[in-house]
C-alpha positions in Angstrom: -35.0 207.5 51.5 -33.2 207.6 54.0 -32.4 208.3 57.9 -30.1 208.5 60.4 -26.5 209.2 60.8 -25.3 205.1 61.0 -23.0 204.8 57.8 -23.3 201.1 56.1 -20.7 198.8 57.3 -17.6 199.1 54.9 -17.6 195.3 54.7 -20.8 195.3 53.1 -19.6 197.4 50.5 -17.3 194.4 49.4 -20.2 192.2 48.6 -23.1 194.2 47.6 -23.9 195.8 44.0 -27.1 197.6 42.3 -29.6 194.9 42.1 -30.1 196.4 38.6 -27.5 196.3 36.9 -24.6 194.9 39.2 -22.4 198.0 38.8 -20.2 198.4 42.1 -21.8 201.0 44.8 -20.6 204.1 47.0 -21.9 205.7 49.7 -23.2 209.3 48.5 -24.7 210.9 51.6 -27.2 209.1 52.9 -27.7 206.9 49.9 -25.7 204.3 47.9 -25.5 205.1 43.9 -24.2 202.4 41.3 -22.0 203.6 38.6 -25.7 204.1 36.5 -26.9 206.6 38.8 -29.1 204.4 40.6 -29.8 205.4 44.3 -30.7 203.4 47.2 -31.7 204.3 50.8 -29.7 204.0 54.0 -31.8 203.5 57.1 -30.4 203.7 60.0 -26.8 201.9 58.7 -28.8 199.5 56.6 -28.9 199.5 53.0 -32.3 199.3 51.1 -31.8 197.4 47.8 -35.0 196.9 46.8 -36.0 196.9 43.0 -39.0 199.1 43.1 -40.3 198.0 39.6 -40.4 194.3 40.7 -43.6 193.6 42.4 -43.1 192.8 45.9 -44.0 189.0 46.4 -46.4 189.5 49.6 -46.8 192.1 52.7 -43.8 191.5 55.3 -43.8 193.0 58.3 -41.7 195.9 58.0 -42.6 198.6 60.8 -39.7 200.0 62.7 -39.6 199.6 66.1 -37.6 200.9 69.0 -34.2 199.1 69.2 -34.1 197.1 72.3 -32.6 198.6 75.9 -29.5 196.4 77.6 -30.7 192.7 77.5 -34.5 193.5 76.4 -35.6 191.4 73.9 -36.0 193.4 70.4 -39.8 194.7 70.2 -39.9 193.4 66.6 -38.9 190.1 67.4 -41.2 189.7 70.7 -43.9 191.0 68.3 -43.5 189.0 65.2 -42.3 185.6 66.9 -45.1 183.6 65.2 -45.0 185.3 61.8 -41.6 184.9 61.1 -41.1 181.6 63.1 -44.2 179.9 62.8 -47.5 179.1 64.4 -45.8 176.8 67.3 -44.0 179.8 68.6 -47.6 182.3 69.0 -47.6 181.4 72.5 -44.3 183.1 73.0 -45.7 186.6 71.2 -44.9 189.1 73.8 -43.5 186.8 76.4 -40.1 185.9 75.0 -37.2 186.0 77.4 -34.4 184.8 75.1 -34.2 184.6 71.5 -34.7 181.0 70.2 -31.5 180.5 68.0 -31.5 177.0 66.3 -28.9 175.1 65.7 -27.2 174.7 62.2 -27.4 172.1 60.6 -24.2 172.1 58.4 -20.6 171.6 58.9 -18.4 174.3 60.6 -17.6 177.3 58.4 -14.2 177.6 59.0 -14.6 181.6 58.0 -16.4 180.6 54.8 -19.4 183.1 53.6 -22.6 182.4 54.4 -26.1 183.6 52.9 -29.4 183.4 54.2 -32.3 184.1 51.8 -34.9 185.6 53.5 -33.0 185.9 57.1 -36.1 188.5 58.9 -34.5 189.3 61.8 -31.3 187.0 61.4 -31.8 183.9 63.6 -30.6 181.8 60.9 -27.4 184.2 60.3 -26.6 184.1 64.0 -26.6 180.6 64.5 -24.0 180.2 61.0 -21.6 182.7 63.0 -21.8 180.7 66.0 -20.5 177.6 63.5 -17.6 180.3 62.1 -19.0 181.6 59.4 -19.3 185.0 58.1 -22.8 185.5 57.7 -24.8 188.0 55.3 -28.6 188.3 55.9 -31.1 189.1 52.9 -34.9 190.1 53.3 -37.4 192.3 52.1 -38.2 193.5 55.5 -36.7 196.6 56.7 -38.2 195.9 59.9 -36.9 192.4 60.1 -33.3 193.3 59.1 -32.9 196.0 61.4 -34.2 193.8 64.0 -32.1 191.4 62.7 -28.7 194.1 63.5 -29.9 194.9 66.8 -29.8 191.1 68.1 -26.7 190.3 66.4 -25.2 193.5 68.5 -26.8 192.4 71.7 -25.9 189.0 71.3 -22.3 189.9 70.4 -22.3 188.1 66.6 -20.6 189.4 63.9 -23.0 189.1 60.8 -24.1 191.8 58.0 -27.8 192.6 56.9 -29.2 194.1 53.7 -32.8 194.5 52.7 -33.0 193.0 49.0 -35.2 190.8 46.8 -34.1 186.7 46.6 -35.2 187.1 42.7 -32.7 190.2 42.6 -30.1 189.7 45.2 -27.6 192.9 45.4 -24.6 190.6 45.4 -21.6 190.1 43.3 -21.1 186.9 41.0 -19.4 184.1 42.8 -19.1 184.9 46.1 -21.2 182.8 47.9 -19.9 179.5 49.8 -22.9 178.2 51.5 -26.5 179.5 50.3 -29.4 178.8 53.0 -33.2 179.7 53.1 -35.5 178.0 55.4 -39.0 178.4 55.5 -39.1 180.8 52.7 -38.9 180.4 49.1 -41.4 177.7 49.5 -44.2 180.6 50.6 -43.3 181.9 47.0 -45.3 181.4 43.7 -43.0 178.5 41.8 -42.1 180.9 39.2 -40.7 183.4 41.8 -38.4 180.5 43.9 -37.3 180.0 40.5 -35.8 183.2 40.1 -34.4 183.2 43.7 -32.9 180.1 42.5 -31.3 181.5 39.5 -30.1 184.2 42.1 -28.6 181.8 44.5 -27.1 180.2 41.7 -25.4 183.2 40.3 -23.9 184.7 43.5 -22.8 180.6 45.0 -19.1 180.8 43.9 -17.6 177.0 42.1 -17.7 174.3 44.6 -20.6 176.5 46.6 -23.2 174.5 48.6 -26.9 175.4 49.3 -29.3 174.3 51.8 -33.3 175.5 51.3 -36.2 174.3 52.4 -39.0 173.2 50.0 -42.3 171.5 50.3 -42.6 167.8 48.8 -45.8 167.3 47.6 -45.4 163.8 48.3 -44.4 164.2 51.6 -46.3 162.5 54.2 -46.7 166.0 56.3 -47.2 167.9 53.0 -50.0 165.2 52.6 -51.7 165.9 55.4 -51.5 169.9 55.0 -52.9 169.7 51.5 -55.3 167.3 52.8 -56.6 169.5 55.1 -56.8 172.4 53.0 -59.0 170.2 50.2 -56.3 171.0 48.3 -57.4 174.0 47.2 -55.3 176.1 44.8 -52.4 178.2 47.1 -51.7 182.0 46.9 -50.6 184.6 48.2 -47.6 183.8 51.2 -49.3 180.2 51.4 -47.1 177.0 50.7 -46.6 175.8 47.4 -46.2 171.8 46.8 -43.8 170.8 44.4 -43.6 167.3 43.2 -39.6 165.8 43.2 -39.2 166.0 39.6 -40.2 169.7 39.6 -37.4 170.2 42.5 -34.8 168.1 40.7 -35.1 170.6 38.2 -35.3 173.6 40.0 -32.3 172.8 41.8 -30.4 171.3 38.9 -28.1 172.1 37.7 -25.8 174.9 39.4 -26.9 175.7 43.0 -24.0 173.4 43.7 -24.2 170.1 46.2 -27.8 170.8 47.6 -29.9 169.7 50.2 -33.9 170.5 50.1 
């Protein structure tokens, strides 16, 4: 698997490892190969570090769309804005005039390493870069990650992106200062979300912190949504609702000081 002539950003090789055995990766032709000979594709400079034997959590929008021309809005973002940003953006699909980059609710980064799990087209990584973090975005969607690189380049933002799974992050142990995930883990089954939290715990350095959105089952909005759906058991990529005790158990110990 692999195409294009763009090599992997050499800075990424400082941080990424084989998601199967966590050994070092080196670029061999159009692949990244680890010390145990596991090989991973490179598409337009994007490392695709997925573990194929681990079932995907959902069908992600991964189609490869043309790169934007000049200041044109990236076609992937324009098409998938509602899917990647939420239903409130659905009226903007195909009509975006600018990228909706949010404000990051964190103190200035001062060069600290920031990880976004489930970055899609990179809006929070861009927000983190503007807040003086060094962002790394991870997402299973090749289409989303490829768009993230395009958008970051358009906006003059320095960020690194890799295709990977939050349950088997292709990152070295204890390197991340700030982990972040918005409206992603709450869509996974609780077992898969716990697996992703264990991986976040692994890659956080001592003293590192996390800010992760989850759905409190007893929160007003959560109660409204559950009532609207008649408390039907969720499946697929639908939101899972967690009791406060479940959240405390899942996040502690080891994910650092955290918000959820």
